[in-house]
N, C-alpha and C positions, 0 to 999 in steps of 0.2 A: 503494501499499500504505500504511495505519496505522502510524502511528510510537507506541510505548509513551508512554504522558506524562512529558515530564523530572519524576523527582522523588527524593528520594534512598530509598536504601534504609527500610525501616520500622524504627522499634526495638522489643524487646520491650513485650510489656504482653499484654493479657488482650485478644481479639477477639469482640466481639459481633455477630453479621447480625442485622440484622431485613427481613424479606417482607410481616409482617403488615401493612401500611401500607406508606408510600414506601418503596423499595430503600435500605436504609442499612450502611456500616460503622463501626464503633466501636471505636476500640484505647482501653481505658480508656474514660475520658468524651468523648475528641475523633472527631467526627467524618472519616474517612477521605473524601478525594475518588476519586470511583470512576471518572472516566475518562470518554470520548465514549458517546453513547447504545449502538451497537452492543458493546461492551465490556463493558457495563451488561447487556445482552440474555443474553451470554454466562453469568456472573454469577448473573442471576437463573435461569436453566435448569439451573444446576449447584448452586444453592441447591435449586431444587425438589426436585433427585434426590439431596438431600446425602447420601454416602458411598454413592452408587452410580455406579457408572461411566453416564457419557452421552458416545453414540457422535459423531464428527465430522461425521456426515449429520445426527443429530439437533441440535446445537447450528449447523450452518448452516440446516438448514429454519427454526429461531427468527430468527436472524436475517436470512436474505437468504428469503421464504416461496416468493418468486414465481422469478427468477430470477439465483441466485449467480453470481459472477465468476468467472471462472477463477480465481482468486489465493483463492478462499475458503478452504481448508485453510492456505495460509500466513496468513490475516489472523487468523482464527482462532487459531492458534501465537502470536500477534503480542498479544493481546489473552489468552491465557492466562500469557506472560510477563508481561505487565505488571501482570496479578493478582497474581502470584508474588511481583513487587517489591515489591507493595502492602502484602501481607498479610508480609512480612520472610523469606522462605523460606531466608533463610543461618543463621534463628538458629537451626534444629532439622534438621538434616540427616536424625537416624536417621528421622526420620516429618514427612516432608515435606506441609504441607497439601493443596496441589491438586497430582495427579499423575496419568502417564499409565499404562494399562494395554492388554493386551491390546483391552477391551470399552469404554476411552473412557477421557474425562475424568474424574477422580473427585476432588471437592471434600471434604475429610474436616470433619468439626465434630464435638462434642459435644453430647448434649443442652440442656446450660446456656450454649450459645453460640450459637443460635439458636432466637429464638421460634417457627418455626411446630413443630418437632422435641417443644419444650418443650408447646406447645398438645395436642400429637398425645397426648404422654405425659400429659397431666391429664385430657385426656376419656377416656383406657383407664382410669383410675385412679378414674375415676369411676364407671365401669358396673358394676352390681352393688350399688351401698352403699349405705346406709341414708340416706333425703333429704339428712339433717342433711348427711354426708359429703361426698355428690353435689352440693349445692347450694355449700357450700365450693370442692371443688376449678374445678366450671365455672366458679365466678367466678374465681378467678384464670386460666384460661384465656381468658376473655373479658379480660381486662383487658389482655391482652399485646397483644389489637388497635391499631391507633394509626391505623386509616382503610382505606380500599378496599385491598386487597391489591397489592401490586407499582405502588400507584400510578397515573398515569395514562398519561405517556409511552411505558412498555415494553407498554402492550396494543397497540402500533400492531402487534407480532408476534403473529398467531393464534394460534401456540404459547400463547403467555408468556397472550393475552386468556382459553385456554381454564383454563388454570392457574389462574390470577385469578379466571375464578369456580368452578372447582373447591372453590377456598379459600371463596370466599363464601359458598358452601352448605355449607362445613364448619362455618362460623362460624354460619350459622343456624340449623343442627343443635344445635350444643353451644347456642345461646339457650335455643331447644326445653327440650333436657331440663332446663338450668339452670330455666326458668319453671315447668316440670314439678315439678320437686324445691322448689322453693318454697312453691308451691302446695300438697304434700303437709303442707307446715311452717306452713300457715295465712299465707303473705306473699302472697296476694292483691293487695293495695293497691301490692307493690312491683312488681309485675310489669305490671299491667292499664293504663298508661299506653305501655309499653314496646312489650307488644305490638298496641295500638291503630295504634303509628305500623309495626310491620311488617306489619300483615296490610294497612294500608293499601297496600305496596309488594307485597307477595304477596299478592295477593288470594285467589288458589288455591289455594294450602297448607293444607291439611286442619287440621296438625298445629297451627300457629297460632290455626286458628280455632278451637277445640275449645279449645284452652289459655284464648285470650281469652274464651273463655264459662264456661270457670270459675272464672277470676278475677274476670268481672263476675258471675257467680252469687254466688261466693265473698263478695263485697263488698257484697252484697244490692243486686243492677242485675240483677233476673233478667226485665225486660222486656227490658232492652237484652240479656242475654244470646241471650234469644229471636231477635231481631232478628237477631242476627249470622248464626244459623244462617237465617232466612228470607231474608235479602238471600245465603248462600254457595249456597243452593240455587238460586236466580233466576239466578245469573252461573253456576251450571255449568252445568246446564240450556240458558243461551244460549251461551255457548262448546263445548260437549263434547255438549251433549243427553244427560246423564248425570243421576242420582241422588242423593243425598251417599252417604257408606258407610253400613252398620248402624252403627258405633261411633258414628258422627256423629250417625243419628237417635234411637239409644240416648240419648245423651246430652240432647239436643234433649227426648224424652217426662219424660227423668228432672226436666231444669228445670222442664219445665209442668206435672209434678206434685207442684212443692214438696219437690224433694231439699231435705236440710239442707246447710250452704254447705258447699261442695268446700274440703277445705283447712284448717278450721276448728277448732281445738283440741277442739269438744264432736263434729267429726264423725269425728275422729282419735282420740276414747277407746274406752276399753272401753266393753264391755255398760254400759247403767245411765247409762254418762256418766261411770261413774272411770277415771280416766287408767291407763293399761296401766304406766305407770313412769317413771323418766329413765331409762330404758337407749328410745332410740328403735327403732322396729319395725326388726326385721333384713329386706333382702332382698336377694337372689340372683339377680336374672331377666338373660337375654339384652337386650339394647337393644332397645325397641318400633321396628319398622321406619317412618321417616319417611313413607312410602310405600302402607301398609297397604290394601287393596285386594277388595273382593270380602265374600262371605261373610256377610252381616249379616244374613241370618234366622239361621244356624250361631251366630254370633256371642253373637246375644240372647237364643237359647233357652239357649246356654251358660253366660252370665251367670246366667240365671235359674234354671239348675239348681244352680248354683255358690250363689250368694248364699240359695234356699231352705233352710231349715234341716232341713226333712219333708222333702228329696230322697234322702238319703243320702248316702254319703261319697265314691264312686268315680263318674267322669266319664269314658267312653272315646272321644277322635277318632282315624278309624280313615281310611283312604285310599291310596293308591298312592302310593311314591316321587316328591314334588317338588308334591303338591296342596297344602301350605300346611300341615300338622296342626301344626308346634312354632312356626310364624308368628301362628295364631289362638289357638292356650294362651297363648304370652307376649302377645299382646295383650291377650287377657279377665284374666291375671293383672297386667297392668298397671292396666285398669281397674277392680279388684277390693282397692284400698288400704284402705278404709274397712273392709268386711266382715270381713277380717284381717290385722289390727292386730298381732297376732304375729309375723307372718315370711310372705312369698313367695318360694320356691326353685323352681330349677329344675335338676335330676339326670340326666345319659343314663346309658342302661341298658346303651348300647355305647361300646366306645372307638372311638377314630378309627379304624382299620381297619375297624369295622364288628361283633370279634367282643362277645359278649355278656361284659360285665363281671359278674367274681365277687362274690356277694352281699356277701359281707365288704367289698369295696373299695367298693359300694356304701352298706354302711351306713356307713363310716368318713367320707365327705363328707357324709353325712346329718348326724351326730353332728357334724362341723365346721362346718357349715351352721350348727346352731340349738343350737351351743354346749354339745350333749353330747355330748363328746368321752370319756365311759366307757360310751354303749351295749354292754351285754352281748350284745345279739342280737335279732332279727325280735322277739321279748316287750319287751324295753325301751322300742324305737323306735316300736309300736304306742302303748304305754300313753304315751307321751308324745306322741303324735299324739293320740290322743282330748281330754288335757289341755287342750293349746293352740289358738285359733284361727290355723290358719295355712291356705297354700295350697300343695300342694305336685306340680309339675308332674314326672312321671316319665317321661322323654320316650323315644323309638327304642322300645319294649319288644318285644324278640325274642320272646316266647314266655310263654305264662299263668307256669308253673314260677318265673320271673327277677324275677316281680312279686308272686305272691301273698303270702309274706311278710311286706310291705311295706304292705297293705294296709290301713286302718283297720278297727277292729272295732266301730264307734259312735263316740261321742266328737263335738267340736269342730271336728278336723280336717278338711281335705277332700284329694283327691286327683284328680290330673286327668293320665290316661294319653292317651299319646298311641301308634299302633300302627301297623305295613301293614295287617295283618290285624286280625282281629274278636273274637280272644281268646275262640273262646266258651265257653272252661272256666272265664272268671271269670263270680261272679254274687254277687250282686246288682251289676249295674252297669247306667248311662245309659252310652245309643252315642249317638253322635253323627256322620253319616260322611261326611269333607269333600268337597263335591261338587266339579268342577270349574266354574273363571270361566267365566261368561257371557260373551260378546263386546264386550260395550258395558263389562263390567269390567277386562277383559284389554285392550283399547285404552286404557284411561284406564291402567291399569297402564303399559303404551308410554309414552304421549304425556308420562306424568312423568318418566321415562328419559331421553329423546328430546328432547323439546320439542312445546309441541303444534304448533307453525306445521310442523317437520317434518313430523305424521303428517296434518296437515290439508292438507299439497300434495300429501297423496296418498294417500289415507285409503282407496280402495281395498286399493293394497300391504298397509299398514295392518292391514287386515283379514286380508289372504290369510294375514300374518305370524301372525297370532294362532290362528287357527285351524288353521295348522301345528302350531302347540305343542298344538296337541289340550284348552285351557283349562286346561295345567300352570302354575303359578304362576311355579313355576322357571324351565321352559323359557321364555316371558316376559319375565321378571324377566331374566335369561340373556342374550336376544335383543336387549332393552332396552341393557343393560349393554355389551356387542357396537357395539352400531350405534352410541351415543356416542360411543367410540375411532374407530369406524371414519367419520367424519363426511363423507367423500368417498364411499362406498359408499350408493346411492338405494335406499327404500327398497323399489321394485320389484325391482332386483337380489339382493337381500339375500330377500324371498319368493320369486323362483325359487328361488335353494340351498335353502330349504326346502322346498320344494314336491317336489324331488328323493328321491324315498326313498330312493336310497346312500348320499346327503351331508347328509340332515340335519341328523342327531346327529354328524357331524364340524363342524358350523357354530353347533352349541348349545354353546360354550364360549367363555370371557371370562377369561383371566388363570388364577387356579389353581382355577375353578368350573365343571364339566364334569356336563352332563345327561347322559350317556353313562357315566360314573364312577359317578354318582347313582344311575341304575339297576343297575347290575352290579354296584354295593356289595350292593343290596337284592336282586337274583336270586341272590348266591352264598349267600347265607344259605338258600337253600331247600332242602328234602330234595328229593335229585336226581331223584326221582319227578315232585316236583312241577314242577322245570323243566323234563324233560321233557315231563309233560303241555300243560303251557302255552304251550310253543315248538312242539309239534302243532297247540294250537289259533290261535297267530298266524301260522302258515303257512298253515293247512289253512281257514280259516273268510272270508278275503276281509277286506275291510276293511268297518267297522260292524258293528252290534249281529249275533248270528246267533243261532240256534232251535236245539232239543236236537237235532235229525236232523242239523243241518252239523258240533255237537259230535262227535256221533258217527261221524260218517265222516271226518272229522279225528283221530280218536284210534285208529279203527280197531275200536270196542268198540260192543258192543249199546248203546240207549238206557238201558237200566236203572242201568248200568255208568258211562255218560257223567254221569246226573244226578248219584252220586256223585263223579265227577270235578272236573266244574263246581263242586260245593258244595264241597269241599275247597279247592279254588282260590279260591272266594268268601271263606272263613274267612280264606286266605294274602293274603289284599287283590294276587292276582292279575289278576282277574273282578269284574266289576261285577256286582248283580244289576238285576232289575227293580225298577220302583218300586211296585207296586202289589200286590196278592194276587192270582196265576195257577196257572193248571194248569199243567203241568210241561211239556205238548207245546206252548202257547201261548208259555211265557215266552220272550224274547228277551235273552240276556246280551250282555255287550260286553265289551271288552279296553281300557286307555288306548292311547292312538293310540301315544304314545312308547316305553311299555313292547313294542307289537306291532312297532313296526321296530326297537329293540333285539332283541328276539328274531329276528325274520329275519335281520340284519345279523349275529349273532354264529353263525349256524347252529343254534338251537335247536331247528329240524324237525325234526332227525335221529330216531332213534327212540332213540338211547344219547348223553346229555351226553357228551363229549369234554372 
């Protein structure tokens, strides 16, 4: 059995814990001796879950990943006792730093005591901030890093090696966000070489490549920027058999066409090169997904519509729950900084429970976002929108009357709507349907989450997984997130689980993200008759596309009435319509695969909803 390091009780003083580099603890300016390797593994595991219970089993797995000794629990107690002595627990009995609860051991640290907590706080604070504020906060976060997280010796533990990898990816994402913010401010020269080094280490990371292209273009090195894209395209085809995303292709085309230098003062100015003013453009957008995948054609069309001053002021993205509407809208907004120098905003029209927010609450948030806190009503909002070059995302629109008072009547502002249904009562609106991911796109997204090697080792299982997800980006992402945690589960086994209709939705859960809950929230907002009819179609038409005759049989009505029901469900976003113009009897309709599973499992095929 190990014995605690012989040392006197620690004296009072300020403790500082570091994991963003070699594991270290300082009291004031003095480094503390952290003891033997296994004791440091216990400390690192506790710090990785600071302020949350860590079970004895989890600590045992971290320290002895293969065959723990019979005395493992007692050894953990000895290591914890040594750490308590190191921290000087006797100085504050009212609130001890390292305690044992019903769920395990908890190491309590304040944000300013642990570099990881401070890093997370700064990154969160940067989200949605103007570029100058975001760049400053992210630079502060990056400056906390002192080298590879947790050092080298602790990575002998697979648990801590995985934690170090997660931290490394967080650092990489923060660097990408900082570089993008710097590029918005015209700092191409400040980031171009750093991006080069990172691309060499992470050649398939698209967000890095895109930022490097921007930096090179902004520095007047357009040929090099084009070469970056060509190299990426060839590498992606060779490694994964895939093409670059639509966003990357759009950036390539823009550079090829001689776009203004990205991030320069001229590009960020107002029309005619006049500056917008001393106040930087306001931006309040959710973060852009690092691994945005697919929907390239729709993204390109969306960018064209929003940039075209003659195309009208409103664009609608529609598609079923989990189709990636909000993700696509946010990606487009992040790419459209130059055409909308006075701001880009995202406001949801539903609350956290899925209920429609009152118009007064939405107007209050819009007023706060735009600095117009005294908005007297929809008329004042529409006037402000007409006078300013802004892009506003109104997300998750439940119905026409919830959004109609907020839409522009001409002018300079643009509004991008997302909704499950078609919102047929709105006009004039440009409508873009968000399609499911195709198989190659879905595999690319899955590989980015679980690792390319793991996908290459069993590509057939990966194909079965993404097909079972029905092309839903949400479902593929949840599958990848779940498999990234369940490293011991073979892809083949998970594919078997997903192809079981009775249990597929139970598997599509990772942490607090649940595809079933996402589908349920959408279903609960339907009128009762829509839910009943959609349930009958789900249970009565088998799998795959169905014709009008099958729909009529499932609904128990004649085909004339069935047409009206099916078209109402298309408008509600529950049924997809044929791609081309066909006669009613030749039409083949469909219902998203996961929605069909949800309806069947919840008993929505019965005559009346219960």
